[in-house]
C-alpha positions as CSV (number, residue, x, y, z in Angstrom):
1,X,15.3,51.9,28.2
2,X,13.1,53.7,25.7
3,X,14.0,51.1,23.1
4,X,12.8,48.3,25.4
5,X,9.5,50.1,26.1
6,X,8.8,50.7,22.5
7,X,10.0,47.3,21.4
8,X,12.9,46.5,19.0
9,X,13.0,49.1,16.3
10,X,9.8,50.6,17.4
11,X,7.8,47.3,16.9
12,X,5.6,45.6,19.6
13,X,7.1,44.3,22.8
14,X,7.8,40.6,22.8
15,X,5.1,39.8,25.4
16,X,2.4,41.7,23.5
17,X,2.0,39.2,20.7
18,X,3.1,36.0,22.4
19,X,-0.4,34.6,22.6
20,X,-0.8,35.3,18.9
21,X,2.4,33.5,18.1
22,X,1.4,30.5,20.2
23,X,-2.0,30.3,18.6
24,X,-0.3,30.5,15.2
25,X,1.9,27.5,16.1
26,X,-1.1,25.4,17.1
27,X,-2.7,26.2,13.8
28,X,0.5,25.3,11.9
29,X,0.7,21.9,13.7
30,X,-2.9,21.1,12.6
31,X,-2.0,22.0,9.0
32,X,1.2,19.9,9.1
33,X,-0.7,16.8,10.2
34,X,-3.2,17.2,7.4
35,X,-0.3,17.7,4.9
36,X,1.4,14.5,6.2
37,X,-1.7,12.4,5.8
38,X,-2.4,13.7,2.3
39,X,1.2,13.6,1.0
40,X,1.9,10.8,-1.4
41,X,5.5,10.0,-2.2
42,X,5.8,9.4,-5.9
43,X,8.9,7.2,-5.4
44,X,7.3,5.0,-2.7
45,X,7.6,1.3,-3.5
46,X,4.3,-0.3,-4.4
47,X,3.5,-4.0,-4.1
48,X,2.9,-5.2,-7.6
49,X,2.5,-9.0,-7.0
50,X,1.5,-11.1,-4.1
51,X,2.3,-14.8,-3.8
52,X,1.2,-17.3,-1.2
53,X,2.2,-20.9,-0.7
54,X,1.6,-23.7,1.7
55,X,4.0,-23.8,4.7
56,X,2.1,-26.5,6.6
57,X,4.7,-29.3,5.8
58,X,8.0,-28.7,7.6
59,X,11.2,-29.6,5.7
60,X,14.9,-29.8,6.8
61,X,17.4,-27.0,6.1
62,X,19.2,-29.3,3.6
63,X,15.9,-29.8,1.7
64,X,15.4,-26.0,1.6
65,X,18.9,-25.4,0.3
66,X,18.3,-28.1,-2.4
67,X,15.0,-26.3,-3.3
68,X,16.8,-23.0,-3.4
69,X,19.0,-24.3,-6.3
70,X,15.9,-25.1,-8.4
71,X,13.9,-21.8,-8.2
72,X,14.4,-18.5,-9.9
73,X,14.8,-16.5,-6.6
74,X,17.7,-15.7,-4.4
75,X,15.7,-16.9,-1.3
76,X,13.5,-19.7,-0.2
77,X,10.9,-19.5,2.6
78,X,10.1,-22.7,4.5
79,X,8.9,-24.2,7.8
80,X,11.9,-25.7,9.6
81,X,11.2,-29.3,10.8
82,X,13.4,-28.9,13.8
83,X,11.8,-25.8,15.3
84,X,8.5,-25.7,13.3
85,X,9.2,-22.0,12.7
86,X,9.2,-20.1,9.4
87,X,12.8,-19.6,8.2
88,X,14.5,-18.4,5.0
89,X,17.6,-19.6,3.2
90,X,19.1,-17.2,0.7
91,X,22.0,-17.0,-1.7
92,X,24.7,-14.7,-0.3
93,X,26.5,-12.2,-2.6
94,X,29.8,-13.3,-1.2
95,X,28.9,-16.9,-2.1
96,X,27.4,-19.7,-0.1
97,X,24.0,-19.8,1.6
98,X,22.6,-17.8,4.5
99,X,19.9,-18.8,7.0
100,X,17.4,-16.4,8.6
101,X,15.3,-17.8,11.5
102,X,13.4,-16.3,14.4
103,X,15.0,-15.9,17.8
104,X,14.2,-18.7,20.1
């Protein structure tokens, strides 16, 4: 019982500095938020080029696949004439062509 009254190994009781510990945690939370905002990842990807093009004229999926064969990219973004939504055709690694379109 003497050990409990004096604290573990003669140090303060757990309840004596609980407020100090909780206040310290609040201060650490504020410091962590500041560090997160100021941290800059040196390996983060950076946009180096921006392209824009006209999607006002809808084309068929067959036309988009045809256009895919004549460009230097593995994908082609177009407006689908059937749904009037923006879609993407792309060259698959396993061969063939894939289609990405928004859910209806």
